[in-house]
N, CA, C, O and the ligand as a Tripos MOL2 file, in Angstrom:
@<TRIPOS>MOLECULE
protein
  317   315    80     0     0
PROTEIN
NO_CHARGES

@<TRIPOS>ATOM
      1 N          64.9640  129.9690  117.3650 N.3       1 MET1
      2 CA         64.5760  129.5640  116.0200 C.3       1 MET1
      3 C          65.7490  128.8750  115.3480 C.2       1 MET1
      4 O          66.8730  129.3760  115.3860 O.2       1 MET1
      5 N          65.4950  127.7370  114.7380 N.am      2 THR2
      6 CA         66.5750  127.0310  114.0710 C.3       2 THR2
      7 C          66.7770  127.5940  112.6710 C.2       2 THR2
      8 O          65.8650  128.1580  112.0670 O.2       2 THR2
      9 N          67.9860  127.4270  112.1770 N.am      3 VAL3
     10 CA         68.3360  127.9510  110.8660 C.3       3 VAL3
     11 C          67.8690  126.9760  109.7950 C.2       3 VAL3
     12 O          68.1610  125.7830  109.8830 O.2       3 VAL3
     13 N          67.1520  127.4540  108.7920 N.am      4 PRO4
     14 CA         66.7520  126.5490  107.7140 C.3       4 PRO4
     15 C          67.9610  126.1580  106.8790 C.2       4 PRO4
     16 O          68.7920  127.0060  106.5540 O.2       4 PRO4
     17 N          68.0650  124.8980  106.5350 N.am      5 LEU5
     18 CA         69.2160  124.4280  105.7680 C.3       5 LEU5
     19 C          68.9570  124.5760  104.2780 C.2       5 LEU5
     20 O          67.8810  124.2230  103.7950 O.2       5 LEU5
     21 N          69.9450  125.0980  103.5410 N.am      6 PRO6
     22 CA         69.7740  125.1800  102.0940 C.3       6 PRO6
     23 C          69.7310  123.7880  101.4710 C.2       6 PRO6
     24 O          70.2740  122.8320  102.0260 O.2       6 PRO6
     25 N          69.0950  123.6850  100.3390 N.am      7 THR7
     26 CA         68.9710  122.4020   99.6380 C.3       7 THR7
     27 C          69.5460  122.5490   98.2360 C.2       7 THR7
     28 O          70.1990  123.5450   97.9250 O.2       7 THR7
     29 N          69.3010  121.5560   97.3990 N.am      8 ASP8
     30 CA         69.7840  121.6070   96.0230 C.3       8 ASP8
     31 C          69.1800  122.7680   95.2480 C.2       8 ASP8
     32 O          69.7740  123.2590   94.2880 O.2       8 ASP8
     33 N          68.0070  123.2000   95.6630 N.am      9 THR9
     34 CA         67.3160  124.2300   94.8750 C.3       9 THR9
     35 C          67.1220  125.5370   95.6310 C.2       9 THR9
     36 O          66.5760  126.4950   95.0840 O.2       9 THR9
     37 N          67.5650  125.5830   96.8850 N.am     10 THR10
     38 CA         67.3860  126.8260   97.6420 C.3      10 THR10
     39 C          68.7100  127.2960   98.2030 C.2      10 THR10
     40 O          69.6730  126.5350   98.2900 O.2      10 THR10
     41 N          68.7440  128.5560   98.5790 N.am     11 ARG11
     42 CA         69.9500  129.1510   99.1500 C.3      11 ARG11
     43 C          69.5320  130.1030  100.2650 C.2      11 ARG11
     44 O          68.3610  130.4530  100.4120 O.2      11 ARG11
     45 N          70.5480  130.5150  101.0550 N.am     12 TRP12
     46 CA         70.2590  131.4700  102.1190 C.3      12 TRP12
     47 C          70.1630  132.8860  101.5650 C.2      12 TRP12
     48 O          70.8200  133.2490  100.5890 O.2      12 TRP12
     49 N          69.3330  133.6570  102.2190 N.am     13 ARG13
     50 CA         69.2560  135.0850  101.9420 C.3      13 ARG13
     51 C          68.9990  135.7790  103.2680 C.2      13 ARG13
     52 O          68.1180  135.3740  104.0270 O.2      13 ARG13
     53 N          69.7740  136.8340  103.5500 N.am     14 CYS14
     54 CA         69.5240  137.5930  104.7750 C.3      14 CYS14
     55 C          68.2020  138.3380  104.6190 C.2      14 CYS14
     56 O          68.0180  139.1080  103.6760 O.2      14 CYS14
     57 N          67.2940  138.1020  105.5450 N.am     15 ALA15
     58 CA         65.9630  138.7020  105.4420 C.3      15 ALA15
     59 C          66.0080  140.2060  105.6730 C.2      15 ALA15
     60 O          65.0730  140.9180  105.3080 O.2      15 ALA15
     61 N          67.0950  140.6980  106.2810 N.am     16 LEU16
     62 CA         67.1490  142.1300  106.5900 C.3      16 LEU16
     63 C          67.8020  142.9420  105.4840 C.2      16 LEU16
     64 O          67.2920  144.0010  105.1180 O.2      16 LEU16
     65 N          68.9350  142.4630  104.9350 N.am     17 CYS17
     66 CA         69.6630  143.2830  103.9700 C.3      17 CYS17
     67 C          69.7500  142.6480  102.5770 C.2      17 CYS17
     68 O          70.2060  143.2940  101.6330 O.2      17 CYS17
     69 N          69.3210  141.4030  102.4430 N.am     18 GLY18
     70 CA         69.3220  140.7870  101.1190 C.3      18 GLY18
     71 C          70.6190  140.1070  100.7300 C.2      18 GLY18
     72 O          70.7360  139.6020   99.6140 O.2      18 GLY18
     73 N          71.6010  140.0830  101.6300 N.am     19 ASN19
     74 CA         72.8600  139.4040  101.3480 C.3      19 ASN19
     75 C          72.6170  137.9360  100.9880 C.2      19 ASN19
     76 O          71.8800  137.2230  101.6680 O.2      19 ASN19
     77 N          73.2670  137.5060   99.8890 N.am     20 LEU20
     78 CA         73.1120  136.1220   99.4330 C.3      20 LEU20
     79 C          74.3990  135.3130   99.5590 C.2      20 LEU20
     80 O          74.3810  134.0890   99.4280 O.2      20 LEU20
     81 N          75.5030  135.9870   99.8090 N.am     21 THR21
     82 CA         76.7890  135.3210   99.5580 C.3      21 THR21
     83 C          77.7260  135.2270  100.7570 C.2      21 THR21
     84 O          78.6440  134.4070  100.7250 O.2      21 THR21
     85 N          77.5490  136.0120  101.8050 N.am     22 ARG22
     86 CA         78.5620  136.0050  102.8520 C.3      22 ARG22
     87 C          77.9270  135.8560  104.2380 C.2      22 ARG22
     88 O          77.1520  136.7000  104.6880 O.2      22 ARG22
     89 N          78.2890  134.7390  104.9010 N.am     23 PHE23
     90 CA         77.7400  134.4570  106.2170 C.3      23 PHE23
     91 C          78.8260  133.8560  107.1040 C.2      23 PHE23
     92 O          79.7190  133.1600  106.6210 O.2      23 PHE23
     93 N          78.7410  134.1310  108.4020 N.am     24 ASP24
     94 CA         79.5600  133.4100  109.3790 C.3      24 ASP24
     95 C          78.6930  132.3140  109.9730 C.2      24 ASP24
     96 O          77.6610  132.5830  110.5870 O.2      24 ASP24
     97 N          79.1230  131.0850  109.7840 N.am     25 VAL25
     98 CA         78.3500  129.9380  110.2520 C.3      25 VAL25
     99 C          79.0320  129.3330  111.4720 C.2      25 VAL25
    100 O          80.1990  128.9460  111.4070 O.2      25 VAL25
    101 N          78.3060  129.2510  112.5830 N.am     26 THR26
    102 CA         78.8030  128.5530  113.7590 C.3      26 THR26
    103 C          78.2320  127.1490  113.7450 C.2      26 THR26
    104 O          77.0170  126.9520  113.7580 O.2      26 THR26
    105 N          79.1320  126.1770  113.7170 N.am     27 ARG27
    106 CA         78.7210  124.7980  113.4800 C.3      27 ARG27
    107 C          79.4120  123.8870  114.4840 C.2      27 ARG27
    108 O          80.6080  124.0330  114.7360 O.2      27 ARG27
    109 N          78.6800  122.9650  115.0470 N.am     28 THR28
    110 CA         79.3130  121.9010  115.8210 C.3      28 THR28
    111 C          79.1980  120.6230  115.0230 C.2      28 THR28
    112 O          78.1580  120.3280  114.4340 O.2      28 THR28
    113 N          80.2950  119.8600  115.0130 N.am     29 SER29
    114 CA         80.2600  118.6210  114.2690 C.3      29 SER29
    115 C          81.0380  117.5500  115.0080 C.2      29 SER29
    116 O          82.0070  117.8290  115.7140 O.2      29 SER29
    117 N          80.5950  116.3360  114.8290 N.am     30 LYS30
    118 CA         81.2880  115.1750  115.3650 C.3      30 LYS30
    119 C          81.9220  114.4680  114.1820 C.2      30 LYS30
    120 O          81.2430  114.0830  113.2300 O.2      30 LYS30
    121 N          83.2490  114.3010  114.2580 N.am     31 VAL31
    122 CA         84.0040  113.8630  113.1000 C.3      31 VAL31
    123 C          84.9230  112.7210  113.4870 C.2      31 VAL31
    124 O          85.5570  112.7490  114.5410 O.2      31 VAL31
    125 N          84.9890  111.7210  112.6320 N.am     32 VAL32
    126 CA         85.9810  110.6570  112.7950 C.3      32 VAL32
    127 C          87.0740  110.8850  111.7600 C.2      32 VAL32
    128 O          86.8040  110.9840  110.5630 O.2      32 VAL32
    129 N          88.3120  110.9670  112.2400 N.am     33 GLU33
    130 CA         89.4310  111.2040  111.3400 C.3      33 GLU33
    131 C          90.3650  109.9920  111.3060 C.2      33 GLU33
    132 O          90.6520  109.3810  112.3360 O.2      33 GLU33
    133 N          90.8240  109.6650  110.1200 N.am     34 TYR34
    134 CA         91.8850  108.6810  109.9790 C.3      34 TYR34
    135 C          93.1980  109.4450  110.0070 C.2      34 TYR34
    136 O          93.5530  110.1440  109.0570 O.2      34 TYR34
    137 N          93.9120  109.2960  111.1180 N.am     35 VAL35
    138 CA         95.1830  110.0010  111.2850 C.3      35 VAL35
    139 C          96.3200  109.0460  110.9490 C.2      35 VAL35
    140 O          96.4570  107.9770  111.5440 O.2      35 VAL35
    141 N          97.1140  109.4490  110.0010 N.am     36 HIS36
    142 CA         98.2510  108.6360  109.5610 C.3      36 HIS36
    143 C          99.5260  109.3650  109.9480 C.2      36 HIS36
    144 O          99.8030  110.4660  109.4730 O.2      36 HIS36
    145 N         100.3000  108.7250  110.8230 N.am     37 LEU37
    146 CA        101.5520  109.3430  111.2560 C.3      37 LEU37
    147 C         102.7200  108.6640  110.5540 C.2      37 LEU37
    148 O         102.7290  107.4520  110.3400 O.2      37 LEU37
    149 N         103.7040  109.4860  110.2050 N.am     38 ASP38
    150 CA        104.9120  108.8740  109.6570 C.3      38 ASP38
    151 C         105.8580  108.5230  110.8030 C.2      38 ASP38
    152 O         105.5660  108.8200  111.9620 O.2      38 ASP38
    153 N         106.9710  107.9040  110.4910 N.am     39 LEU39
    154 CA        107.8480  107.4000  111.5440 C.3      39 LEU39
    155 C         108.4840  108.5300  112.3490 C.2      39 LEU39
    156 O         108.9620  108.3030  113.4600 O.2      39 LEU39
    157 N         108.4930  109.7320  111.8040 N.am     40 ALA40
    158 CA        109.0210  110.8730  112.5470 C.3      40 ALA40
    159 C         107.9710  111.4870  113.4670 C.2      40 ALA40
    160 O         108.2820  112.3740  114.2610 O.2      40 ALA40
    161 N         106.7320  111.0170  113.3610 N.am     41 GLY41
    162 CA        105.6890  111.5260  114.2360 C.3      41 GLY41
    163 C         104.8400  112.6210  113.6280 C.2      41 GLY41
    164 O         103.9510  113.1590  114.2870 O.2      41 GLY41
    165 N         105.1050  112.9550  112.3780 N.am     42 GLU42
    166 CA        104.2860  113.9550  111.7070 C.3      42 GLU42
    167 C         102.9530  113.3270  111.3340 C.2      42 GLU42
    168 O         102.9120  112.2500  110.7380 O.2      42 GLU42
    169 N         101.8650  114.0020  111.6840 N.am     43 SER43
    170 CA        100.5610  113.4130  111.4160 C.3      43 SER43
    171 C          99.9210  114.0480  110.1930 C.2      43 SER43
    172 O         100.1590  115.2060  109.8510 O.2      43 SER43
    173 N          99.1100  113.2400  109.5630 N.am     44 ASN44
    174 CA         98.4040  113.6880  108.3780 C.3      44 ASN44
    175 C          97.0080  113.0580  108.4120 C.2      44 ASN44
    176 O          96.8720  111.8470  108.5880 O.2      44 ASN44
    177 N          95.9880  113.8750  108.2450 N.am     45 ILE45
    178 CA         94.6290  113.3470  108.2530 C.3      45 ILE45
    179 C          94.2700  112.9290  106.8350 C.2      45 ILE45
    180 O          94.1840  113.7640  105.9350 O.2      45 ILE45
    181 N          94.0620  111.6370  106.6420 N.am     46 GLU46
    182 CA         93.8310  111.1330  105.2930 C.3      46 GLU46
    183 C          92.3530  110.9550  104.9710 C.2      46 GLU46
    184 O          91.9580  110.9900  103.8060 O.2      46 GLU46
    185 N          91.5440  110.7650  105.9970 N.am     47 GLU47
    186 CA         90.0970  110.6560  105.7530 C.3      47 GLU47
    187 C          89.3740  111.3520  106.8780 C.2      47 GLU47
    188 O          89.8350  111.3650  108.0200 O.2      47 GLU47
    189 N          88.2510  111.9240  106.5520 N.am     48 ARG48
    190 CA         87.4500  112.6030  107.5650 C.3      48 ARG48
    191 C          85.9830  112.2860  107.2920 C.2      48 ARG48
    192 O          85.4550  112.5880  106.2220 O.2      48 ARG48
    193 N          85.3400  111.6750  108.2770 N.am     49 GLU49
    194 CA         83.9260  111.3350  108.1320 C.3      49 GLU49
    195 C          83.1240  112.1620  109.1330 C.2      49 GLU49
    196 O          83.3840  112.1150  110.3360 O.2      49 GLU49
    197 N          82.1670  112.9050  108.6410 N.am     50 VAL50
    198 CA         81.3030  113.6940  109.5150 C.3      50 VAL50
    199 C          80.1710  112.7890  110.0160 C.2      50 VAL50
    200 O          79.3320  112.3370  109.2370 O.2      50 VAL50
    201 N          80.1630  112.5380  111.3160 N.am     51 VAL51
    202 CA         79.1520  111.6580  111.9030 C.3      51 VAL51
    203 C          77.8560  112.4230  112.1230 C.2      51 VAL51
    204 O          76.7710  111.9380  111.8010 O.2      51 VAL51
    205 N          77.9820  113.6090  112.6680 N.am     52 SER52
    206 CA         76.7960  114.4400  112.8380 C.3      52 SER52
    207 C          77.2280  115.8900  112.7990 C.2      52 SER52
    208 O          78.3800  116.2250  113.0760 O.2      52 SER52
    209 N          76.2880  116.7360  112.4520 N.am     53 GLU53
    210 CA         76.6160  118.1330  112.2390 C.3      53 GLU53
    211 C          75.4150  118.9740  112.6090 C.2      53 GLU53
    212 O          74.2770  118.6210  112.2990 O.2      53 GLU53
    213 N          75.6710  120.0860  113.2710 N.am     54 ASN54
    214 CA         74.5700  120.9380  113.6970 C.3      54 ASN54
    215 C          74.9670  122.4040  113.5190 C.2      54 ASN54
    216 O          75.9670  122.8550  114.0750 O.2      54 ASN54
    217 N          74.1930  123.1220  112.7580 N.am     55 ILE55
    218 CA         74.4460  124.5480  112.5920 C.3      55 ILE55
    219 C          73.7840  125.2950  113.7430 C.2      55 ILE55
    220 O          72.5700  125.2220  113.9290 O.2      55 ILE55
    221 N          74.5910  126.0080  114.5060 N.am     56 GLU56
    222 CA         74.0640  126.6670  115.6940 C.3      56 GLU56
    223 C          73.5580  128.0720  115.3890 C.2      56 GLU56
    224 O          72.5170  128.4900  115.8940 O.2      56 GLU56
    225 N          74.2980  128.7890  114.5650 N.am     57 SER57
    226 CA         73.8060  130.1100  114.2040 C.3      57 SER57
    227 C          74.4640  130.5540  112.9100 C.2      57 SER57
    228 O          75.5440  130.0870  112.5470 O.2      57 SER57
    229 N          73.7970  131.4590  112.2280 N.am     58 VAL58
    230 CA         74.3090  132.0310  110.9840 C.3      58 VAL58
    231 C          74.2220  133.5400  111.1200 C.2      58 VAL58
    232 O          73.1540  134.0970  111.3740 O.2      58 VAL58
    233 N          75.3730  134.1970  110.9450 N.am     59 ARG59
    234 CA         75.4010  135.6520  111.0560 C.3      59 ARG59
    235 C          75.7280  136.2520  109.7000 C.2      59 ARG59
    236 O          76.6560  135.8150  109.0190 O.2      59 ARG59
    237 N          74.9680  137.2420  109.3260 N.am     60 CYS60
    238 CA         75.1880  137.9360  108.0650 C.3      60 CYS60
    239 C          76.4500  138.7780  108.1580 C.2      60 CYS60
    240 O          76.6300  139.5270  109.1180 O.2      60 CYS60
    241 N          77.3330  138.6600  107.1530 N.am     61 ARG61
    242 CA         78.5730  139.4390  107.1640 C.3      61 ARG61
    243 C          78.3200  140.9040  106.8370 C.2      61 ARG61
    244 O          79.1440  141.7610  107.1560 O.2      61 ARG61
    245 N          77.2160  141.1910  106.2200 N.am     62 TRP62
    246 CA         76.9590  142.5650  105.8250 C.3      62 TRP62
    247 C          76.3370  143.3820  106.9650 C.2      62 TRP62
    248 O          76.8000  144.4820  107.2660 O.2      62 TRP62
    249 N          75.3020  142.8490  107.5880 N.am     63 CYS63
    250 CA         74.5760  143.6560  108.5820 C.3      63 CYS63
    251 C          74.6290  143.0640  109.9850 C.2      63 CYS63
    252 O          74.0260  143.6030  110.9130 O.2      63 CYS63
    253 N          75.3570  141.9430  110.1420 N.am     64 ASN64
    254 CA         75.5440  141.3190  111.4570 C.3      64 ASN64
    255 C          74.2830  140.7700  112.0800 C.2      64 ASN64
    256 O          74.2830  140.4380  113.2650 O.2      64 ASN64
    257 N          73.2080  140.6640  111.3190 N.am     65 ALA65
    258 CA         72.0010  140.0520  111.8600 C.3      65 ALA65
    259 C          72.2570  138.5700  112.1180 C.2      65 ALA65
    260 O          72.8990  137.9010  111.3080 O.2      65 ALA65
    261 N          71.7690  138.0640  113.2200 N.am     66 VAL66
    262 CA         71.9760  136.6660  113.5830 C.3      66 VAL66
    263 C          70.6760  135.8930  113.3700 C.2      66 VAL66
    264 O          69.6010  136.2930  113.8170 O.2      66 VAL66
    265 N          70.8220  134.7660  112.6670 N.am     67 ASP67
    266 CA         69.6910  133.8660  112.4280 C.3      67 ASP67
    267 C          68.5040  134.5820  111.7980 C.2      67 ASP67
    268 O          67.3520  134.3590  112.1690 O.2      67 ASP67
    269 N          68.8120  135.4430  110.8410 N.am     68 GLN68
    270 CA         67.7550  136.1200  110.0900 C.3      68 GLN68
    271 C          67.7450  135.6480  108.6420 C.2      68 GLN68
    272 O          67.2630  136.3510  107.7550 O.2      68 GLN68
    273 N          68.2860  134.4370  108.4070 N.am     69 VAL69
    274 CA         68.3170  133.9560  107.0350 C.3      69 VAL69
    275 C          66.9850  133.3090  106.6680 C.2      69 VAL69
    276 O          66.3090  132.6990  107.4960 O.2      69 VAL69
    277 N          66.6450  133.4640  105.4210 N.am     70 GLU70
    278 CA         65.4800  132.7760  104.8880 C.3      70 GLU70
    279 C          65.9300  132.0280  103.6420 C.2      70 GLU70
    280 O          67.0010  132.2970  103.0980 O.2      70 GLU70
    281 N          65.1160  131.0990  103.2000 N.am     71 LEU71
    282 CA         65.4520  130.3260  102.0070 C.3      71 LEU71
    283 C          64.7890  130.9520  100.8040 C.2      71 LEU71
    284 O          63.5990  131.2650  100.8210 O.2      71 LEU71
    285 N          65.5880  131.1310   99.7430 N.am     72 VAL72
    286 CA         65.0470  131.5660   98.4720 C.3      72 VAL72
    287 C          65.5360  130.5810   97.4020 C.2      72 VAL72
    288 O          66.4930  129.8390   97.6250 O.2      72 VAL72
    289 N          64.8770  130.5800   96.2500 N.am     73 ASP73
    290 CA         65.2700  129.6870   95.1680 C.3      73 ASP73
    291 C          66.6370  130.0840   94.6270 C.2      73 ASP73
    292 O          66.9650  131.2680   94.5380 O.2      73 ASP73
    293 N          67.4200  129.0880   94.2710 N.am     74 ARG74
    294 CA         68.6690  129.3890   93.5560 C.3      74 ARG74
    295 C          68.3330  129.8240   92.1420 C.2      74 ARG74
    296 O          67.2850  129.4710   91.6000 O.2      74 ARG74
    297 N          69.2490  130.6060   91.5440 N.am     75 PRO75
    298 CA         69.0050  130.9990   90.1590 C.3      75 PRO75
    299 C          68.9330  129.7540   89.2750 C.2      75 PRO75
    300 O          69.7730  128.8590   89.3660 O.2      75 PRO75
    301 N          67.9340  129.7180   88.4370 N.am     76 GLY76
    302 CA         67.8030  128.5780   87.5310 C.3      76 GLY76
    303 C          67.1420  127.3790   88.1390 C.2      76 GLY76
    304 O          66.8950  126.3890   87.4500 O.2      76 GLY76
    305 N          66.8450  127.4440   89.4410 N.am     77 ALA77
    306 CA         66.1840  126.2970   90.0710 C.3      77 ALA77
    307 C          64.7060  126.2980   89.7430 C.2      77 ALA77
    308 O          64.1140  127.3320   89.4320 O.2      77 ALA77
    309 N          64.1400  125.1380   89.8180 N.am     78 GLY78
    310 CA         62.6900  125.0330   89.5630 C.3      78 GLY78
    311 C          62.3620  125.2390   88.1100 C.2      78 GLY78
    312 O          63.0030  124.6510   87.2390 O.2      78 GLY78
    313 N          61.3920  126.0490   87.8360 N.am     79 SER79
    314 CA         60.8110  126.1980   86.4960 C.3      79 SER79
    315 C          61.8380  126.2980   85.4040 C.2      79 SER79
    316 O          61.4830  126.4260   84.2330 O.2      79 SER79
    317 ZN         72.1560  141.0400  106.4090 Zn       80 ZN80
@<TRIPOS>BOND
     1     1     2 1
     2     2     3 1
     3     3     4 2
     4     3     5 am
     5     5     6 1
     6     6     7 1
     7     7     8 2
     8     7     9 am
     9     9    10 1
    10    10    11 1
    11    11    12 2
    12    11    13 am
    13    13    14 1
    14    14    15 1
    15    15    16 2
    16    15    17 am
    17    17    18 1
    18    18    19 1
    19    19    20 2
    20    19    21 am
    21    21    22 1
    22    22    23 1
    23    23    24 2
    24    23    25 am
    25    25    26 1
    26    26    27 1
    27    27    28 2
    28    27    29 am
    29    29    30 1
    30    30    31 1
    31    31    32 2
    32    31    33 am
    33    33    34 1
    34    34    35 1
    35    35    36 2
    36    35    37 am
    37    37    38 1
    38    38    39 1
    39    39    40 2
    40    39    41 am
    41    41    42 1
    42    42    43 1
    43    43    44 2
    44    43    45 am
    45    45    46 1
    46    46    47 1
    47    47    48 2
    48    47    49 am
    49    49    50 1
    50    50    51 1
    51    51    52 2
    52    51    53 am
    53    53    54 1
    54    54    55 1
    55    55    56 2
    56    55    57 am
    57    57    58 1
    58    58    59 1
    59    59    60 2
    60    59    61 am
    61    61    62 1
    62    62    63 1
    63    63    64 2
    64    63    65 am
    65    65    66 1
    66    66    67 1
    67    67    68 2
    68    67    69 am
    69    69    70 1
    70    70    71 1
    71    71    72 2
    72    71    73 am
    73    73    74 1
    74    74    75 1
    75    75    76 2
    76    75    77 am
    77    77    78 1
    78    78    79 1
    79    79    80 2
    80    79    81 am
    81    81    82 1
    82    82    83 1
    83    83    84 2
    84    83    85 am
    85    85    86 1
    86    86    87 1
    87    87    88 2
    88    87    89 am
    89    89    90 1
    90    90    91 1
    91    91    92 2
    92    91    93 am
    93    93    94 1
    94    94    95 1
    95    95    96 2
    96    95    97 am
    97    97    98 1
    98    98    99 1
    99    99   100 2
   100    99   101 am
   101   101   102 1
   102   102   103 1
   103   103   104 2
   104   103   105 am
   105   105   106 1
   106   106   107 1
   107   107   108 2
   108   107   109 am
   109   109   110 1
   110   110   111 1
   111   111   112 2
   112   111   113 am
   113   113   114 1
   114   114   115 1
   115   115   116 2
   116   115   117 am
   117   117   118 1
   118   118   119 1
   119   119   120 2
   120   119   121 am
   121   121   122 1
   122   122   123 1
   123   123   124 2
   124   123   125 am
   125   125   126 1
   126   126   127 1
   127   127   128 2
   128   127   129 am
   129   129   130 1
   130   130   131 1
   131   131   132 2
   132   131   133 am
   133   133   134 1
   134   134   135 1
   135   135   136 2
   136   135   137 am
   137   137   138 1
   138   138   139 1
   139   139   140 2
   140   139   141 am
   141   141   142 1
   142   142   143 1
   143   143   144 2
   144   143   145 am
   145   145   146 1
   146   146   147 1
   147   147   148 2
   148   147   149 am
   149   149   150 1
   150   150   151 1
   151   151   152 2
   152   151   153 am
   153   153   154 1
   154   154   155 1
   155   155   156 2
   156   155   157 am
   157   157   158 1
   158   158   159 1
   159   159   160 2
   160   159   161 am
   161   161   162 1
   162   162   163 1
   163   163   164 2
   164   163   165 am
   165   165   166 1
   166   166   167 1
   167   167   168 2
   168   167   169 am
   169   169   170 1
   170   170   171 1
   171   171   172 2
   172   171   173 am
   173   173   174 1
   174   174   175 1
   175   175   176 2
   176   175   177 am
   177   177   178 1
   178   178   179 1
   179   179   180 2
   180   179   181 am
   181   181   182 1
   182   182   183 1
   183   183   184 2
   184   183   185 am
   185   185   186 1
   186   186   187 1
   187   187   188 2
   188   187   189 am
   189   189   190 1
   190   190   191 1
   191   191   192 2
   192   191   193 am
   193   193   194 1
   194   194   195 1
   195   195   196 2
   196   195   197 am
   197   197   198 1
   198   198   199 1
   199   199   200 2
   200   199   201 am
   201   201   202 1
   202   202   203 1
   203   203   204 2
   204   203   205 am
   205   205   206 1
   206   206   207 1
   207   207   208 2
   208   207   209 am
   209   209   210 1
   210   210   211 1
   211   211   212 2
   212   211   213 am
   213   213   214 1
   214   214   215 1
   215   215   216 2
   216   215   217 am
   217   217   218 1
   218   218   219 1
   219   219   220 2
   220   219   221 am
   221   221   222 1
   222   222   223 1
   223   223   224 2
   224   223   225 am
   225   225   226 1
   226   226   227 1
   227   227   228 2
   228   227   229 am
   229   229   230 1
   230   230   231 1
   231   231   232 2
   232   231   233 am
   233   233   234 1
   234   234   235 1
   235   235   236 2
   236   235   237 am
   237   237   238 1
   238   238   239 1
   239   239   240 2
   240   239   241 am
   241   241   242 1
   242   242   243 1
   243   243   244 2
   244   243   245 am
   245   245   246 1
   246   246   247 1
   247   247   248 2
   248   247   249 am
   249   249   250 1
   250   250   251 1
   251   251   252 2
   252   251   253 am
   253   253   254 1
   254   254   255 1
   255   255   256 2
   256   255   257 am
   257   257   258 1
   258   258   259 1
   259   259   260 2
   260   259   261 am
   261   261   262 1
   262   262   263 1
   263   263   264 2
   264   263   265 am
   265   265   266 1
   266   266   267 1
   267   267   268 2
   268   267   269 am
   269   269   270 1
   270   270   271 1
   271   271   272 2
   272   271   273 am
   273   273   274 1
   274   274   275 1
   275   275   276 2
   276   275   277 am
   277   277   278 1
   278   278   279 1
   279   279   280 2
   280   279   281 am
   281   281   282 1
   282   282   283 1
   283   283   284 2
   284   283   285 am
   285   285   286 1
   286   286   287 1
   287   287   288 2
   288   287   289 am
   289   289   290 1
   290   290   291 1
   291   291   292 2
   292   291   293 am
   293   293   294 1
   294   294   295 1
   295   295   296 2
   296   295   297 am
   297   297   298 1
   298   298   299 1
   299   299   300 2
   300   299   301 am
   301   301   302 1
   302   302   303 1
   303   303   304 2
   304   303   305 am
   305   305   306 1
   306   306   307 1
   307   307   308 2
   308   307   309 am
   309   309   310 1
   310   310   311 1
   311   311   312 2
   312   311   313 am
   313   313   314 1
   314   314   315 1
   315   315   316 2
@<TRIPOS>SUBSTRUCTURE
     1 MET1         2 RESIDUE 1 A MET
     2 THR2         6 RESIDUE 1 A THR
     3 VAL3        10 RESIDUE 1 A VAL
     4 PRO4        14 RESIDUE 1 A PRO
     5 LEU5        18 RESIDUE 1 A LEU
     6 PRO6        22 RESIDUE 1 A PRO
     7 THR7        26 RESIDUE 1 A THR
     8 ASP8        30 RESIDUE 1 A ASP
     9 THR9        34 RESIDUE 1 A THR
    10 THR10       38 RESIDUE 1 A THR
    11 ARG11       42 RESIDUE 1 A ARG
    12 TRP12       46 RESIDUE 1 A TRP
    13 ARG13       50 RESIDUE 1 A ARG
    14 CYS14       54 RESIDUE 1 A CYS
    15 ALA15       58 RESIDUE 1 A ALA
    16 LEU16       62 RESIDUE 1 A LEU
    17 CYS17       66 RESIDUE 1 A CYS
    18 GLY18       70 RESIDUE 1 A GLY
    19 ASN19       74 RESIDUE 1 A ASN
    20 LEU20       78 RESIDUE 1 A LEU
    21 THR21       82 RESIDUE 1 A THR
    22 ARG22       86 RESIDUE 1 A ARG
    23 PHE23       90 RESIDUE 1 A PHE
    24 ASP24       94 RESIDUE 1 A ASP
    25 VAL25       98 RESIDUE 1 A VAL
    26 THR26      102 RESIDUE 1 A THR
    27 ARG27      106 RESIDUE 1 A ARG
    28 THR28      110 RESIDUE 1 A THR
    29 SER29      114 RESIDUE 1 A SER
    30 LYS30      118 RESIDUE 1 A LYS
    31 VAL31      122 RESIDUE 1 A VAL
    32 VAL32      126 RESIDUE 1 A VAL
    33 GLU33      130 RESIDUE 1 A GLU
    34 TYR34      134 RESIDUE 1 A TYR
    35 VAL35      138 RESIDUE 1 A VAL
    36 HIS36      142 RESIDUE 1 A HIS
    37 LEU37      146 RESIDUE 1 A LEU
    38 ASP38      150 RESIDUE 1 A ASP
    39 LEU39      154 RESIDUE 1 A LEU
    40 ALA40      158 RESIDUE 1 A ALA
    41 GLY41      162 RESIDUE 1 A GLY
    42 GLU42      166 RESIDUE 1 A GLU
    43 SER43      170 RESIDUE 1 A SER
    44 ASN44      174 RESIDUE 1 A ASN
    45 ILE45      178 RESIDUE 1 A ILE
    46 GLU46      182 RESIDUE 1 A GLU
    47 GLU47      186 RESIDUE 1 A GLU
    48 ARG48      190 RESIDUE 1 A ARG
    49 GLU49      194 RESIDUE 1 A GLU
    50 VAL50      198 RESIDUE 1 A VAL
    51 VAL51      202 RESIDUE 1 A VAL
    52 SER52      206 RESIDUE 1 A SER
    53 GLU53      210 RESIDUE 1 A GLU
    54 ASN54      214 RESIDUE 1 A ASN
    55 ILE55      218 RESIDUE 1 A ILE
    56 GLU56      222 RESIDUE 1 A GLU
    57 SER57      226 RESIDUE 1 A SER
    58 VAL58      230 RESIDUE 1 A VAL
    59 ARG59      234 RESIDUE 1 A ARG
    60 CYS60      238 RESIDUE 1 A CYS
    61 ARG61      242 RESIDUE 1 A ARG
    62 TRP62      246 RESIDUE 1 A TRP
    63 CYS63      250 RESIDUE 1 A CYS
    64 ASN64      254 RESIDUE 1 A ASN
    65 ALA65      258 RESIDUE 1 A ALA
    66 VAL66      262 RESIDUE 1 A VAL
    67 ASP67      266 RESIDUE 1 A ASP
    68 GLN68      270 RESIDUE 1 A GLN
    69 VAL69      274 RESIDUE 1 A VAL
    70 GLU70      278 RESIDUE 1 A GLU
    71 LEU71      282 RESIDUE 1 A LEU
    72 VAL72      286 RESIDUE 1 A VAL
    73 ASP73      290 RESIDUE 1 A ASP
    74 ARG74      294 RESIDUE 1 A ARG
    75 PRO75      298 RESIDUE 1 A PRO
    76 GLY76      302 RESIDUE 1 A GLY
    77 ALA77      306 RESIDUE 1 A ALA
    78 GLY78      310 RESIDUE 1 A GLY
    79 SER79      314 RESIDUE 1 A SER
    80 ZN80       317 GROUP 0 **** ****
């Protein structure tokens, strides 16, 4: 089962324990970075563009349930 992505008006909620705020998210992403090196060879990433991103799993920090998140309305969203 894929994890539902939160939107502007919804948020995650653990379906088992009701946790709304703490999750471990396993994510794979493809990123292009602008790496700027100084003359001493120290590198600094000045820009980062996410080309694609995929959430593989979400684990609840409270009860350790994996991929048991559901979407609920954010406070103040909608009506
Ligand atoms: Zn939970």
